[in-house]
C-alpha positions in Angstrom: -12.9 10.4 -6.4 -14.8 10.4 -9.7 -17.4 7.8 -10.7 -15.1 6.0 -13.1 -12.6 5.5 -10.3 -15.4 4.3 -7.9 -16.6 1.7 -10.4 -13.2 0.2 -11.3 -10.9 -1.4 -8.8 -7.4 0.1 -8.7 -4.4 -1.9 -10.1 -3.2 -2.4 -6.6 -6.5 -3.9 -5.6 -6.4 -6.3 -8.5 -2.9 -7.3 -7.6 -3.9 -7.9 -4.0 -6.8 -10.1 -5.2 -4.4 -12.0 -7.4 -2.0 -12.5 -4.5 -4.9 -13.8 -2.3 -6.0 -16.3 -5.0 -2.5 -17.6 -5.7 -1.6 -17.9 -2.1 -4.7 -19.6 -0.8 -4.9 -21.7 -3.9 -1.6 -23.4 -2.8 -3.8 -25.6 -0.6 -4.7 -27.4 -3.8 -1.1 -28.5 -4.2 -1.1 -30.0 -0.7 -4.3 -31.9 -1.6 -3.1 -33.2 -5.0 0.4 -34.0 -3.9 -0.8 -36.1 -1.0 -3.1 -38.1 -3.4 -0.4 -38.7 -5.9 2.8 -39.3 -3.9 1.8 -42.6 -2.4 1.7 -44.4 -5.7 5.5 -44.2 -6.1 6.4 -44.2 -2.5 4.8 -47.6 -1.8 7.3 -49.3 -4.1 10.1 -48.3 -1.7 8.3 -48.2 1.7 8.1 -51.9 1.7 11.8 -52.2 1.4 12.4 -50.5 4.7 9.1 -51.1 6.6 7.7 -54.7 6.1 4.0 -54.5 5.4 1.3 -57.1 4.8 -1.2 -56.6 1.9 -3.9 -55.5 4.4 -1.5 -53.0 6.0 -0.7 -51.5 2.6 -4.4 -51.1 2.1 -4.7 -49.3 5.4 -1.8 -47.0 4.5 -3.3 -46.0 1.2 -6.8 -45.6 2.6 -5.7 -43.7 5.7 -5.7 -40.4 3.8 -9.3 -41.0 2.8 -10.3 -41.9 6.3 -8.5 -38.8 7.7 -10.1 -36.8 5.0 -13.6 -37.8 6.1 -12.8 -36.7 9.6 -11.3 -33.4 8.4 -14.2 -32.5 6.2 -16.7 -33.4 8.9 -15.3 -31.1 11.5 -14.0 -28.2 9.4 -17.4 -26.7 8.4 -18.3 -26.2 12.0 -14.8 -25.0 13.0 -14.6 -22.6 10.1 -17.9 -21.1 11.1 -16.6 -20.7 14.7 -13.0 -19.6 14.1 -12.9 -18.3 10.5 -11.9 -19.7 7.1 -8.4 -18.2 7.3 -7.7 -19.7 10.7 -8.6 -23.2 9.4 -6.2 -22.9 6.4 -3.4 -22.0 8.8 -4.4 -24.9 11.1 -4.2 -27.2 8.0 -0.6 -26.1 7.4 0.4 -27.1 10.9 -1.4 -30.5 10.5 0.6 -31.1 7.3 3.9 -30.2 8.9 3.2 -32.5 11.8 2.2 -35.3 9.5 5.3 -35.0 7.3 7.6 -34.9 10.4 5.9 -38.0 11.7 6.5 -39.7 8.3 10.2 -38.7 8.4 10.6 -40.5 11.7 8.3 -43.5 11.1 9.9 -46.9 11.7 6.8 -49.2 11.6 3.3 -49.6 10.3 1.5 -47.9 13.2 3.6 -44.6 13.1 3.3 -44.6 9.3 -0.5 -45.2 9.4 -0.9 -42.4 12.0 1.1 -40.0 9.8 -1.0 -40.8 6.7 -4.2 -40.4 8.8 -3.0 -37.0 10.0 -2.2 -35.9 6.5 -5.7 -37.0 5.5 -7.2 -34.8 8.2 -5.1 -31.9 6.7 -6.4 -32.8 3.2 -10.0 -32.7 4.6 -9.5 -29.3 6.2 -7.9 -27.9 3.0 -10.7 -29.3 0.8 -13.3 -27.4 2.9 -11.5 -24.2 4.0 -9.8 -23.1 0.8 -12.7 -23.2 -1.6 -14.9 -21.7 1.1 -12.4 -18.9 1.7 -11.9 -18.2 -2.1 -15.6 -18.2 -2.8 -16.4 -15.6 -0.1 -13.5 -13.3 -0.6 -13.2 -13.1 -4.4 -15.2 -10.5 -6.4 -18.1 -12.0 -8.4 -16.5 -11.4 -11.8 -13.5 -13.7 -11.1 -15.0 -15.9 -8.4 -15.1 -18.9 -10.8 -11.4 -18.6 -11.7 -10.6 -17.9 -8.1 -12.1 -21.2 -6.9 -10.9 -23.0 -10.1 -7.3 -22.2 -9.1 -7.7 -24.6 -6.2 -8.6 -27.4 -8.6 -5.9 -26.3 -11.1 -3.2 -26.5 -8.4 -4.7 -29.8 -7.1 -4.1 -31.4 -10.5 -0.6 -29.8 -10.6 0.1 -31.3 -7.2 -0.8 -34.8 -8.6 1.5 -34.3 -11.6 4.2 -32.9 -9.3 4.0 -35.9 -7.1 4.4 -38.2 -10.1 7.5 -36.4 -11.3 9.0 -36.2 -7.8 8.4 -40.0 -7.4 10.3 -40.5 -10.7 13.2 -38.3 -9.6 13.6 -40.2 -6.3 13.4 -43.7 -8.0 17.2 -44.0 -8.3 17.8 -43.3 -4.6 14.6 -45.0 -3.4 14.2 -42.3 -0.8 10.5 -42.5 -0.1 10.8 -40.1 2.9 12.2 -37.5 0.5 9.2 -37.9 -1.8 6.9 -36.9 1.1 9.2 -34.2 2.5 9.0 -32.1 -0.7 5.4 -31.1 0.3 6.9 -29.0 3.2 7.9 -26.3 0.7 4.4 -25.3 -0.5 3.1 -25.9 3.0 5.4 -23.3 4.6 4.8 -20.9 1.7 1.0 -21.2 2.3 1.4 -20.8 6.0 3.5 -17.6 5.7 1.3 -16.2 3.1 -2.0 -16.7 5.0 -0.6 -14.8 7.9 -0.8 -11.6 5.8 -4.2 -12.3 4.1 -7.5 -11.0 5.4 -10.4 -13.0 6.8 -13.5 -13.6 4.7 -15.7 -10.4 4.8 -18.9 -12.5 4.9 -17.6 -14.4 8.0 -16.7 -11.1 9.6 -20.2 -9.8 9.1 -21.7 -13.0 10.5 -19.5 -12.4 13.6 -20.7 -8.8 13.9 -17.4 -7.1 12.7 -18.8 -4.8 10.0 -15.9 -2.3 9.9 -13.3 -5.1 9.3 -15.6 -6.6 6.7 -16.0 -3.3 4.9 -12.2 -2.8 5.0 -11.7 -6.2 3.4 -14.2 -5.4 0.7 -12.6 -2.0 0.0 -9.2 -3.6 -0.3 -10.4 -6.0 -3.0 -13.1 -4.1 -4.9 -13.9 -0.6 -6.1 -15.6 1.7 -3.6 -19.0 1.4 -5.3 -18.8 -2.4 -5.6 -17.7 -2.7 -2.0 -20.6 -0.7 -0.6 -23.1 -2.5 -2.8 -21.9 -5.9 -1.8 -21.7 -4.9 1.9 -25.4 -3.9 1.7 -26.3 -7.2 -0.1 -24.5 -9.3 2.4 -26.1 -7.4 5.3 -29.5 -7.9 3.8 -29.0 -11.5 3.1 -28.1 -12.3 6.7 -31.6 -11.3 7.6 -33.1 -13.9 5.2 -31.5 -16.8 7.0 -31.4 -15.7 10.6 -29.5 -18.7 12.1 -26.6 -20.9 11.2 -25.5 -24.3 12.3 -26.1 -27.8 11.2 -29.9 -27.8 12.0 -30.5 -24.6 9.9 -28.8 -26.3 7.0 -31.8 -28.6 6.7 -34.5 -25.9 6.7 -37.2 -26.5 4.2 -36.3 -23.5 2.0 -32.7 -24.7 1.7 -33.5 -28.3 0.7 -33.4 -27.6 -3.1 -29.9 -26.0 -3.2 -28.6 -28.5 -0.6 -29.9 -31.5 -2.6 -28.3 -30.2 -5.8 -25.0 -29.6 -4.1 -25.0 -33.1 -2.4 -26.0 -34.9 -5.7 -23.1 -33.1 -7.5 -20.7 -33.9 -4.6 -21.5 -37.6 -4.7 -21.8 -38.0 -8.5 -18.5 -36.3 -8.9 -16.8 -39.3 -7.3 -19.1 -41.8 -8.9 -17.6 -40.8 -12.3 -14.7 -42.9 -11.1 -12.1 -40.1 -11.1 -10.2 -41.2 -8.0 -10.3 -44.9 -9.1 -8.8 -44.0 -12.4 -6.1 -41.9 -10.9 -5.2 -44.5 -8.2 -5.5 -47.6 -10.3 -4.5 -46.2 -13.7 -1.3 -48.4 -14.0 -3.3 -51.5 -13.1 -6.1 -50.7 -15.5 -3.7 -49.9 -18.3 -1.6 -53.0 -17.7 -4.8 -55.2 -17.7 -5.8 -53.7 -21.0 -2.7 -55.3 -22.5 0.2 -52.8 -22.1 2.7 -54.9 -20.2 5.7 -52.5 -20.4 6.3 -50.9 -17.0 7.7 -47.8 -18.7 4.7 -47.6 -21.1 2.3 -48.0 -18.2 4.0 -45.3 -16.2 4.1 -42.9 -19.1 0.4 -43.5 -19.7 -0.2 -42.7 -16.0 1.9 -39.5 -16.3 0.0 -38.6 -19.5 -3.3 -38.9 -17.7 -2.0 -36.6 -15.0 -0.6 -34.0 -17.5 -3.9 -33.9 -19.5 -5.8 -33.4 -16.2 -3.6 -30.5 -15.4 -3.5 -28.9 -18.9 -7.2 -29.1 -19.4 -7.8 -27.6 -16.0 -5.7 -24.6 -17.1 -8.1 -24.3 -20.1 -11.1 -24.6 -17.7 -9.6 -21.8 -15.6 -10.0 -19.4 -18.4 -13.4 -20.6 -19.5 -15.2 -20.9 -16.1 -16.1 -17.1 -15.9 -16.5 -16.7 -19.6 -18.7 -19.7 -20.6 -20.2 -20.3 -17.2 -20.4 -23.2 -14.7 -23.6 -24.9 -16.0 -22.6 -25.2 -19.7 -19.1 -26.6 -18.8 -20.7 -29.2 -16.5 -23.2 -30.3 -19.1 -20.5 -30.6 -21.8 -18.1 -32.3 -19.4 -20.6 -34.9 -18.1 -21.9 -35.7 -21.6 -18.3 -36.3 -22.7 -17.6 -38.5 -19.7 -20.6 -40.7 -20.6 -19.5 -41.0 -24.2 -15.9 -41.9 -23.1 -17.1 -44.6 -20.8 -19.5 -46.1 -23.4 -16.6 -46.1 -25.9 -14.3 -47.9 -23.4 -17.0 -50.4 -22.5 -17.7 -51.3 -26.1 -14.0 -51.4 -27.0 -13.4 -54.3 -24.6 -16.0 -56.3 -26.4 -14.8 -55.8 -30.0 -11.0 -55.5 -29.6 -9.0 -58.5 -28.1 -6.6 -57.9 -25.2 -3.3 -56.8 -26.5 -1.3 -53.7 -27.4 -4.0 -52.4 -29.8 -6.7 -52.6 -27.0 -4.3 -50.9 -24.6 -3.5 -48.0 -27.0 -7.2 -47.5 -27.8 -8.1 -47.7 -24.1 -5.5 -45.0 -23.5 -7.3 -42.8 -26.0 -10.5 -43.4 -24.1 -8.8 -42.6 -20.8 -7.4 -39.4 -22.2 -10.8 -38.4 -23.5 -12.4 -39.1 -20.2 -9.8 -37.0 -18.4 -10.3 -34.1 -20.9 -14.1 -34.0 -20.3 -13.8 -34.5 -16.6 -11.3 -31.7 -16.2 -13.2 -29.3 -18.4 -16.5 -29.7 -16.4 -16.9 -31.8 -13.2 -13.3 -31.3 -12.1 -13.7 -27.5 -11.7 -17.4 -27.0 -11.2 -17.8 -29.3 -8.2 -16.0 -26.9 -5.8 -18.1 -24.0 -7.1 -21.4 -25.9 -7.0 -20.8 -27.0 -3.4 -19.7 -23.6 -2.2 -21.8 -21.1 -4.2 -25.4 -22.4 -3.7 -26.0 -22.1 0.1 -26.3 -18.9 2.2 -23.4 -17.5 4.2 -24.7 -18.6 7.6 -24.7 -22.3 6.6 -22.1 -22.3 3.9 -19.4 -23.7 6.1 -21.6 -26.5 7.2 -22.8 -27.1 3.6 -19.3 -27.3 2.1 -18.3 -29.6 4.9 -21.3 -31.9 4.4 -20.8 -31.8 0.6 -17.2 -32.8 0.8 -17.9 -35.4 3.5 -20.3 -37.3 1.2 -17.8 -36.7 -1.6 -15.0 -38.2 0.4 -17.3 -41.0 1.6 -18.2 -42.0 -1.9 -14.5 -41.9 -2.9 -13.5 -44.1 0.1 -16.3 -46.7 -0.7 -15.6 -46.7 -4.4 -11.8 -47.0 -4.0 -12.3 -49.8 -1.5 -14.8 -51.8 -3.5 -13.4 -51.1 -7.0 -11.5 -54.4 -7.4 -14.6 -56.3 -6.2 -16.8 -54.4 -8.6 -14.4 -55.1 -11.4 -14.3 -58.8 -10.5 -18.1 -59.0 -10.4 -19.0 -56.9 -13.5 -15.8 -57.1 -15.5 -14.0 -53.9 -16.6 -16.5 -53.3 -19.4 -19.4 -53.6 -17.0 -17.6 -51.3 -14.6 -17.3 -48.6 -17.3 -21.0 -48.9 -18.0 -21.8 -48.6 -14.3 -19.8 -45.4 -14.1 -21.5 -44.1 -17.2 -24.9 -44.7 -15.5 -23.8 -42.7 -12.5 -22.7 -39.9 -14.8 -26.1 -39.8 -16.5 -27.6 -38.8 -13.1 -24.9 -36.1 -12.9 -25.7 -34.8 -16.4 -29.4 -34.6 -15.7 -28.9 -32.8 -12.4 -26.7 -30.1 -14.2 -29.2 -29.9 -17.1 -32.4 -29.6 -15.1 -31.5 -28.2 -11.7 -28.3 -26.2 -11.6 -28.6 -22.5 -12.1 -26.0 -20.5 -13.9 -24.0 -18.5 -11.3 -21.5 -16.8 -13.6 -21.0 -13.1 -12.6 -23.6 -13.2 -9.8 -22.8 -12.3 -6.2 -23.4 -15.0 -3.7 -26.4 -13.1 -2.4 -27.9 -13.0 -5.9 -27.4 -16.8 -6.2 -29.1 -17.2 -2.8 -32.2 -15.4 -4.1 -32.5 -18.0 -6.9 -33.5 -20.6 -4.4 -34.9 -18.6 -1.5 -38.4 -17.8 -2.8 -41.8 -18.2 -1.4 -44.7 -20.2 -2.8 -45.8 -17.4 -5.1 -42.4 -17.4 -6.8 -41.3 -14.1 -5.2 -37.9 -13.8 -3.6 -37.9 -14.3 0.1 
C-alpha cells in the first residue's frame, strides 16, 4: 500500500462513516419529536382523558423530569456498558413508552408513559453526541455531532406537521405512534455499528479499537490516533465521577457546565414551548396565523441548522458561538425595546415575529450546534461519559426550572423585562465563548485534552 493510500481513507471507509453518522444521528429525531409532539396532542388528549390544569402541567413536564433522570444515569452506564449499548437501550425505552401511551386510559398511565419517554430523551441526549464525538474522524467531527442537532430540529418540525395532519381526525395516539418508525430504524441500524474505539481502549480491548479506527480512517490516521488515545489514557489514570472533579479538569469542566446552563437560559425551550402564547399576547389573535408563526420558527430553526452543519468544520465552533450569542443578545434587546415603543396589535405581533425569527437564526447558527460539541469535546475519555451526563443534567435542570417558572417571571417582569433577563444570561454565554472556549476545529480529542491539561509552567501534562 503506497503512502497516498495510507493517508487517505478509502471511499468505502467514508461511506461507512457517513452511515454511522446518519444512523446514530437519528436519535436527534426521537429527541426533537418528543419535545414538539405534545403541543398539538394536548388539544385532543383532553377530549378523551379528562385532565385538570395541574395534571396537564405534569404531563408536559414529565418529559423534562424523565430527561433529568436519563441524563443523570447515562454517563455512568455508558462508561460501564458502552455508548452503543446505551443508544440501543434508549430505543427500547422509547418503544415501551409509546406502547404505554397507545394503551393509556387515564392520567397516571399517560404520565408514566411521558416520564418513560423523558428517560429515553435523556439517554439519547447523552449517548448519541458522546458516541459520535468519539467515533468520528477529527476532520468531520463537528458535522458528525451537528447532525444530531440538525435531526433534533427536524424532529420538532416533523412533530408540528404530523400534529397538523392528525388535526382532522383528532387521533392524538397516532401523533405519538409515528415516532416508532425512526426508533425501529435506529435500533436496527445500531445493531450493525461498531462501539466507540476510545471506550474499547478504556476497557482494554485494543485490537477491537484498532479495527474500528481502521474501518473509519486511513491506515496512517488510524495508527496515529490509536497511539494518541493510548498515551492520553496515561494522563488521566482513573475515571468515574470523583475523577471528574480533579483540579486539572476544573477549567474545561467549568467551561462545559457554564455553556450547558447558559444554552437553556437563552430561553430556547421556553420560546419553542410557549411560542403560540407569546405570539398571541403580542397581538396576533388569529389561530391560523399563530400556528403558522410557530411552524415558521420551527422551519427556520431546522434550515439554519442545515447551514451550521456545513459551517461547523469550516469556520470553527468558537466563532460560530460568538456570532450566535451576540446575535441572540441583539435580538432580545430589539424585542424588549419593541414592546415599549409599539402598541399591542398586529404591527407589534408582526415585528415581534421578525425578532423571534432573528433570535432563532442566531441561536441555530451558534448555541444550537456548538453546545453538544462543547460538552462532549473538552473532557478526557475516561471522564467524558460522566462529563456529558453532568453537562446535560444541569442543562435539563435549567430547562425544567425555566419552563416551570416562565409564566411567573413574565408576570413579575413583563414580557419586555423577560427579554432583557434572557439577554443578560446570554451576555455571560458570549463572554465565556470569547474568553475561555478554545477552538477545537480539526483537532483530535487528545489534542484538545492537552489544551487544558498543563502544569504550572505552562507545559503539557
